[in-house]
C-alpha positions as CSV (number, residue, x, y, z in Angstrom):
1,M,0.0,0.0,0.0
2,S,3.1,2.2,0.0
3,D,4.1,3.5,-3.4
4,A,6.2,6.7,-3.7
5,A,5.3,7.0,-7.4
6,D,1.6,7.3,-6.5
7,P,1.1,9.6,-3.4
8,A,-2.6,8.6,-3.2
9,K,-1.6,5.1,-2.2
10,N,0.5,6.4,0.7
11,V,-2.6,7.3,2.7
12,V,-2.3,3.8,4.2
13,L,1.1,2.1,4.9
14,T,1.6,-1.6,5.5
15,E,4.5,-3.6,6.8
16,V,5.1,-7.1,8.2
17,V,7.5,-7.6,11.1
18,D,8.0,-11.0,12.8
19,R,4.8,-12.2,11.3
20,I,3.0,-9.2,12.7
21,G,1.1,-7.1,10.1
22,I,1.0,-3.4,10.8
23,I,-1.5,-1.1,9.1
24,T,-0.9,2.6,9.5
25,M,-3.5,5.2,8.4
26,N,-1.3,7.9,7.0
27,R,-2.9,11.3,6.8
28,P,-1.1,12.9,9.8
29,E,-1.8,16.4,8.7
30,R,-5.6,15.6,9.1
31,R,-5.0,13.4,12.1
32,N,-5.8,10.5,9.8
33,A,-9.3,11.6,9.1
34,V,-11.1,9.2,6.6
35,N,-11.6,10.5,3.1
36,G,-12.3,8.5,0.0
37,P,-8.7,7.4,-0.8
38,L,-8.1,6.4,2.8
39,A,-11.3,4.4,3.0
40,A,-10.4,2.6,-0.1
41,A,-6.8,2.0,0.9
42,L,-7.8,0.8,4.4
43,D,-10.3,-1.6,2.9
44,A,-7.6,-3.1,0.6
45,A,-5.0,-3.2,3.4
46,V,-7.2,-5.1,5.8
47,K,-8.1,-7.6,3.1
48,Q,-4.4,-8.0,2.2
49,M,-3.5,-8.7,5.9
50,A,-6.4,-11.1,6.3
51,A,-5.3,-13.1,3.3
52,D,-1.5,-13.0,3.9
53,P,-0.3,-16.5,5.2
54,D,2.8,-14.9,6.6
55,V,0.7,-12.7,9.0
56,K,-0.5,-14.1,12.3
57,V,-1.5,-10.9,14.1
58,V,-2.6,-7.5,12.7
59,I,-2.0,-4.1,14.4
60,L,-4.0,-1.0,13.3
61,T,-2.7,2.4,14.1
62,G,-2.3,5.9,12.7
63,A,0.6,8.1,11.7
64,A,1.7,10.8,14.2
65,P,1.2,14.4,13.3
66,E,4.2,16.7,13.6
67,G,5.4,17.0,17.1
68,A,3.4,14.1,18.4
69,Q,4.5,10.6,19.4
70,G,1.6,8.6,17.8
71,G,-1.8,8.8,16.2
72,F,-4.9,6.9,15.3
73,C,-8.0,8.3,13.5
74,S,-10.0,11.5,14.1
75,G,-13.1,10.2,12.2
76,G,-14.5,11.2,8.8
77,D,-12.9,14.2,7.1
78,I,-15.6,16.8,7.1
79,K,-13.6,19.0,4.7
80,D,-13.2,16.1,2.2
81,S,-16.4,14.1,2.6
82,S,-17.2,13.0,-1.0
83,G,-15.6,11.2,-3.8
84,P,-14.7,7.6,-4.8
85,G,-13.8,5.3,-2.0
86,L,-16.2,6.5,0.7
87,E,-18.7,3.9,-0.3
88,L,-16.3,1.3,1.0
89,G,-16.5,3.0,4.4
90,V,-20.2,3.6,4.5
91,P,-21.9,1.3,2.0
92,R,-24.8,2.7,0.0
93,N,-28.0,0.6,-0.2
94,A,-26.6,-1.5,2.7
95,L,-29.9,-3.2,3.6
96,E,-30.3,-4.5,0.0
97,G,-29.0,-7.7,-1.5
98,D,-26.8,-10.3,0.2
99,L,-25.9,-8.8,3.6
100,A,-23.0,-11.3,3.9
101,R,-21.0,-8.9,1.8
102,H,-20.6,-6.7,4.8
103,D,-18.4,-9.3,6.5
104,T,-15.6,-8.1,4.3
105,H,-15.9,-4.4,5.3
106,A,-12.7,-3.2,6.8
107,S,-14.0,-2.9,10.4
108,M,-16.0,-6.1,10.2
109,L,-13.0,-8.0,8.8
110,L,-10.7,-6.7,11.5
111,H,-13.2,-8.2,13.9
112,L,-14.0,-11.5,12.1
113,M,-10.8,-12.5,10.4
114,P,-9.1,-15.6,11.8
115,K,-6.2,-13.5,13.2
116,P,-6.2,-11.4,16.3
117,S,-6.3,-7.7,15.7
118,I,-4.9,-5.0,18.0
119,A,-5.7,-1.2,17.9
120,M,-2.6,0.8,18.8
121,V,-4.2,4.1,19.7
122,G,-1.6,6.8,19.9
123,G,-3.9,9.8,19.3
124,P,-7.6,10.6,18.9
125,A,-9.9,7.7,18.3
126,V,-13.0,9.7,17.2
127,G,-15.9,8.9,14.9
128,A,-14.8,6.2,12.5
129,G,-11.6,5.9,14.5
130,F,-13.7,5.2,17.6
131,S,-15.4,2.4,15.8
132,L,-12.2,1.0,14.3
133,A,-10.7,0.7,17.7
134,A,-13.7,-1.2,19.0
135,A,-13.5,-3.5,16.0
136,C,-10.2,-4.9,17.1
137,D,-9.8,-7.8,19.5
138,L,-7.5,-5.8,21.8
139,R,-6.9,-2.1,22.4
140,Y,-3.9,-0.4,23.9
141,A,-3.6,3.4,24.2
142,A,-0.9,6.0,24.8
143,D,-1.5,8.1,27.9
144,D,-2.4,11.1,25.8
145,A,-4.9,9.4,23.6
146,V,-8.5,10.5,23.6
147,F,-11.8,8.6,22.8
148,S,-15.1,10.1,21.6
149,A,-18.0,8.9,19.5
150,G,-18.1,12.3,17.8
151,F,-21.0,11.6,15.5
152,A,-24.0,13.6,16.9
153,P,-22.3,17.0,16.8
154,N,-21.8,16.4,13.1
155,G,-25.4,15.4,12.4
156,L,-24.5,11.7,12.1
157,S,-25.5,8.6,13.9
158,G,-22.5,6.3,13.6
159,D,-20.6,4.1,11.2
160,Y,-17.9,1.4,10.8
161,G,-19.8,-0.9,13.2
162,G,-19.1,1.1,16.3
163,T,-22.6,0.7,17.7
164,I,-22.3,-3.0,17.4
165,F,-18.8,-3.4,18.8
166,W,-19.1,-1.0,21.7
167,T,-22.4,-2.5,22.8
168,Q,-20.7,-5.9,22.9
169,I,-17.7,-4.5,24.8
170,L,-19.5,-2.2,27.3
171,G,-23.2,-3.2,27.2
172,T,-26.1,-1.1,26.0
173,A,-26.3,1.4,28.9
174,K,-22.6,2.5,28.7
175,T,-22.7,2.6,24.9
176,R,-25.8,4.8,24.8
177,E,-24.1,7.2,27.2
178,L,-21.1,7.5,24.8
179,Y,-23.2,8.1,21.7
180,L,-25.8,10.4,23.3
181,L,-23.6,12.5,25.6
182,D,-20.5,12.4,23.3
183,D,-18.1,12.8,26.2
184,K,-14.4,13.1,25.3
185,L,-12.6,10.5,27.4
186,T,-8.9,10.4,28.3
187,A,-7.0,7.2,28.0
188,A,-7.2,6.7,31.8
189,E,-10.9,7.2,31.7
190,A,-11.3,4.7,28.9
191,L,-9.2,2.2,30.8
192,A,-11.4,2.7,33.9
193,R,-14.5,2.0,31.8
194,G,-13.0,-1.2,30.3
195,M,-12.7,0.3,26.8
196,V,-9.0,-0.4,26.5
197,H,-6.8,-3.2,27.8
198,G,-3.8,-1.0,28.8
199,V,-2.4,2.5,28.9
200,V,1.3,3.3,28.6
201,P,3.4,6.4,28.1
202,A,3.2,7.5,24.5
203,V,6.9,6.8,23.8
204,E,6.5,3.2,25.0
205,L,3.3,2.4,23.1
206,R,4.7,0.8,19.9
207,A,7.2,-1.4,21.9
208,H,4.5,-2.4,24.3
209,V,2.0,-3.4,21.5
210,M,4.6,-5.2,19.5
211,E,5.5,-7.3,22.6
212,I,1.8,-8.2,23.0
213,A,1.6,-9.1,19.4
214,R,4.7,-11.3,19.6
215,R,3.3,-13.1,22.6
216,I,0.1,-13.9,20.6
217,S,2.1,-14.8,17.5
218,R,3.7,-17.7,19.4
219,I,0.4,-19.5,19.2
220,S,0.0,-21.6,16.0
221,G,-2.0,-20.0,13.2
222,P,-4.6,-22.8,13.1
223,L,-5.2,-22.6,16.8
224,L,-5.5,-18.8,16.6
225,A,-8.1,-19.3,13.9
226,R,-10.1,-21.7,16.1
227,I,-10.0,-19.4,19.1
228,E,-11.1,-16.4,16.9
229,D,-14.0,-18.6,15.5
230,N,-15.1,-19.5,19.1
231,L,-15.1,-15.9,20.2
232,N,-16.9,-14.6,17.1
233,Q,-19.6,-17.4,17.4
234,A,-20.1,-16.4,21.0
235,E,-21.3,-12.9,19.9
236,E,-24.2,-12.0,17.6
237,E,-25.5,-14.6,15.3
238,A,-24.2,-13.9,11.8
239,A,-27.5,-12.8,10.2
240,R,-28.2,-10.5,13.0
241,R,-24.7,-9.0,13.0
242,R,-25.0,-8.3,9.3
243,F,-28.4,-6.6,9.7
244,L,-27.1,-4.4,12.5
245,F,-24.2,-3.3,10.4
246,A,-26.4,-2.6,7.4
247,N,-28.9,-0.7,9.5
248,E,-26.2,1.4,11.0
249,A,-24.8,2.3,7.6
250,T,-28.3,3.2,6.3
251,N,-28.9,5.6,9.1
252,Q,-25.4,7.1,8.6
253,I,-26.2,7.7,4.9
254,E,-29.4,9.5,5.8
255,G,-27.4,11.8,8.1
256,V,-25.0,12.6,5.3
257,R,-27.8,13.4,2.9
258,E,-29.5,15.7,5.4
259,R,-26.2,17.5,6.0
260,V,-25.6,17.9,2.3
261,A,-29.1,19.3,1.9
262,R,-28.6,21.8,4.7
263,A,-25.3,22.9,3.2
264,R,-27.0,23.4,-0.2
265,Q,-29.8,25.4,1.3
266,R,-27.3,27.6,3.1
267,Q,-25.4,28.1,-0.1
268,E,-28.6,29.0,-2.0
269,A,-29.5,31.5,0.7
270,D,-26.1,33.1,0.5
271,D,-26.3,33.3,-3.3
272,A,-29.7,35.0,-3.0
273,T,-28.4,37.8,-0.8
């Protein structure tokens, strides 16, 4: 996913170290906010890691902005919220056709693939980033990371499966609080709520997560796949999970349409004055 000859491909970087696949969202100047190219590149990178026989564990993280130690994802890019690739983030007509296709969405595949996934949160996990962190099996954060749903203030309801994953992690009462009140949580507060598995100083985060991944990678690949299958089967039944994801995407699209309509009305009013 890294190609110096085509800068558009550099919005997501991939590497494999000691059978650990690392996916890095790479728009640090926008705190790795998701636009069309990033949505498309992330989709391809997760599929690549899921299929790579040399990868046993997958780490998802984000590039650090200038002056920071790490990053993650600040959500959808409200300044660049249209164009090709975004449909891979929030599928159109999601409730139509074979809902099994949603199992290969980037966030769903991070959750369902037969390899453990780890969110290495070195910065803001907001909006889509909030959801992507929840999609992973394990989450570790730098002490200066922040967590927030971040959808309602932007006229949106949620995407990337976050309402499914956080409800599974925290239960419905705590998840409703996160989405309705939109509190911004420090890493320490997220740890106290059980949202992350550990918090370490920012300068130590990568080494800490790599050591966790190495510990997991000592387990045989077939055994990891069986463990992952057991854990996935213990959650929502597949048809229900697919419906929940499709329903979330449908509600998100409605929010996007309403926001576009309001922006158009404001522009027309400005043009009339």
